[in-house]
N, C-alpha and C positions, 0 to 999 in steps of 0.2 A: 244508815242510809243518809244521814244529814251531810256527811263529809263529801260524797259525790255531788250533791246538789250545790254545795258551796264552791267546789272546784269548778263546776260547770258555770256558775255565776261569775266566777273570777275570769274564766276564759272568755265568756261573752263580753264582759267589760273591757278586757284587753283588746278584743277584736273591734269593738265599737270605737275605742280610742285610736286604734290604728287607722280606721277608716276616716278619721278627721284630718289625717295628714294630706299632703299634696299642696299644690300652689294656691295662692290667695284667690279669692273671688274677685270679680271686677270691682265690686263695691269696696272691699278691703284694700285692694291695690290702688284704687283712685284716691282714697283717703291718705294712704301712705305716700303717694306721689305728691299730693298737695302739700303735705307736711314737709317733704324733702325740698320742694321748691321754695316754700316760705322760709324754712330754716337756712337755705342757701343765700338768702338775701334778694331773691327775685322780686319780692313784693307780695302784697296781699292777693291771694287767689280769690276772685269773685265768682268765677263760673268755670265749669269743665263740661265740654260737650264731646260727644262721639268717642268717649273713652273706651278702649278695648285692649285686652291682653291676648296675645297669640304666641304660639310656639314656646310655651313654658317648658323648661327642662331643669332638672336638678343641676345646681352649680357644681362644677367639677373641682374648683380650687378653694371654695369657701362654702359656708352653710347657706342654705336657701335655694331659691329658684331664680333663674334668669328668664325674663319674659320680654318679648317685643311689646312695647307700650306705645300706643298711638292715641291721638285725640287733639282737641283744641282747648287751650287754657287761656282764660282771660285774667290778666293781672292788672291791678290798680297801681299805676305808677304816677305819683303826684296828682292824683285826682282824675287821671285819664285812664280809660279802659283800653288796654292794649291786648289784642288777640295774638296768641303765640301758638303755632302748631307744634305738637310734640310727636316725635318719632325716634324713640331711643330704646335700646335694650337695657333694662334695669334689673337689678337683683333685689328680690323681696325675701325678707327673713322675718319669721315670727319670733319676737322677743317680748318677754314678759306678757304674753297673751295678746299682743297687738302686732300687726304687720308693719314693717318699716321698709322703706325703699332706699336703695343705695345706687349711685351712679356707677360705682366700680364693683 
Protein backbone atom coordinates (compact mmCIF):
# COMPACT_ATOMS: atom_id res chain seq x y z
CA UNK A 1 0.00 0.00 0.00
CA UNK A 2 2.88 2.43 0.53
CA UNK A 3 3.85 2.49 -3.15
CA UNK A 4 0.55 4.05 -4.34
CA UNK A 5 0.77 6.72 -1.63
CA UNK A 6 4.30 7.65 -2.74
CA UNK A 7 3.22 7.74 -6.37
CA UNK A 8 0.32 10.03 -5.50
CA UNK A 9 2.62 12.30 -3.48
CA UNK A 10 4.98 12.52 -6.45
CA UNK A 11 2.14 13.45 -8.79
CA UNK A 12 0.82 16.06 -6.37
CA UNK A 13 4.28 17.63 -6.15
CA UNK A 14 4.64 17.66 -9.94
CA UNK A 15 1.27 19.39 -10.35
CA UNK A 16 2.14 21.95 -7.67
CA UNK A 17 5.41 22.80 -9.43
CA UNK A 18 3.65 23.10 -12.78
CA UNK A 19 1.20 25.58 -11.26
CA UNK A 20 4.13 27.86 -10.38
CA UNK A 21 4.78 28.47 -14.08
CA UNK A 22 3.45 31.41 -16.05
CA UNK A 23 4.42 35.03 -16.45
CA UNK A 24 6.01 37.05 -13.65
CA UNK A 25 4.03 38.89 -11.02
CA UNK A 26 3.94 42.70 -11.23
CA UNK A 27 6.37 42.85 -8.31
CA UNK A 28 8.88 40.45 -9.90
CA UNK A 29 8.64 42.20 -13.28
CA UNK A 30 9.08 45.63 -11.68
CA UNK A 31 12.33 44.51 -10.02
CA UNK A 32 13.53 42.93 -13.27
CA UNK A 33 12.80 46.10 -15.25
CA UNK A 34 14.60 48.28 -12.69
CA UNK A 35 17.65 46.02 -12.93
CA UNK A 36 17.55 46.15 -16.74
CA UNK A 37 17.44 49.96 -16.73
CA UNK A 38 20.23 50.27 -14.17
CA UNK A 39 22.48 47.80 -16.00
CA UNK A 40 21.85 49.56 -19.32
CA UNK A 41 23.41 52.73 -17.91
CA UNK A 42 20.18 54.70 -17.59
CA UNK A 43 21.11 55.77 -14.05
CA UNK A 44 19.98 54.92 -10.54
CA UNK A 45 16.25 54.14 -10.33
CA UNK A 46 14.81 56.03 -7.36
CA UNK A 47 11.10 55.41 -7.84
CA UNK A 48 8.65 53.43 -9.97
CA UNK A 49 4.97 54.39 -10.11
CA UNK A 50 1.91 52.94 -11.79
CA UNK A 51 3.83 49.85 -12.94
CA UNK A 52 1.67 47.40 -14.83
CA UNK A 53 2.01 44.30 -17.00
CA UNK A 54 -0.62 43.50 -19.61
CA UNK A 55 -0.99 41.14 -22.52
CA UNK A 56 1.62 38.61 -21.36
CA UNK A 57 2.11 35.77 -23.85
CA UNK A 58 4.73 33.07 -24.19
CA UNK A 59 7.61 34.27 -26.35
CA UNK A 60 7.57 32.46 -29.69
CA UNK A 61 11.22 32.75 -30.66
CA UNK A 62 12.94 32.63 -27.24
CA UNK A 63 12.34 31.48 -23.69
CA UNK A 64 10.09 33.51 -21.41
CA UNK A 65 7.07 35.77 -21.72
CA UNK A 66 6.57 38.98 -23.69
CA UNK A 67 4.54 41.54 -21.77
CA UNK A 68 3.43 45.09 -22.44
CA UNK A 69 5.07 47.05 -19.63
CA UNK A 70 3.95 50.52 -18.56
CA UNK A 71 4.64 52.90 -15.71
CA UNK A 72 6.65 55.93 -14.66
CA UNK A 73 10.29 55.56 -13.63
CA UNK A 74 12.24 58.24 -11.80
CA UNK A 75 15.96 58.15 -12.53
CA UNK A 76 18.68 60.03 -10.64
CA UNK A 77 20.87 61.68 -13.26
CA UNK A 78 23.61 63.84 -11.78
CA UNK A 79 21.59 64.53 -8.65
CA UNK A 80 18.44 65.46 -10.56
CA UNK A 81 15.29 63.32 -10.38
CA UNK A 82 14.16 62.79 -13.97
CA UNK A 83 10.73 61.18 -14.53
CA UNK A 84 10.63 58.88 -17.56
CA UNK A 85 7.44 57.24 -18.87
CA UNK A 86 7.78 53.56 -19.75
CA UNK A 87 5.67 51.91 -22.44
CA UNK A 88 7.51 48.96 -23.93
CA UNK A 89 7.03 45.31 -24.72
CA UNK A 90 9.67 43.46 -22.69
CA UNK A 91 10.60 39.80 -22.47
CA UNK A 92 10.76 38.32 -18.97
CA UNK A 93 12.66 35.09 -18.28
CA UNK A 94 13.10 33.25 -15.00
CA UNK A 95 16.83 32.48 -14.67
CA UNK A 96 18.45 30.96 -11.61
CA UNK A 97 15.26 31.49 -9.61
CA UNK A 98 14.89 35.21 -10.40
CA UNK A 99 13.05 37.08 -13.15
CA UNK A 100 15.13 39.06 -15.64
CA UNK A 101 13.88 41.56 -18.21
CA UNK A 102 15.18 41.87 -21.76
CA UNK A 103 14.41 44.59 -24.30
CA UNK A 104 14.66 42.07 -27.16
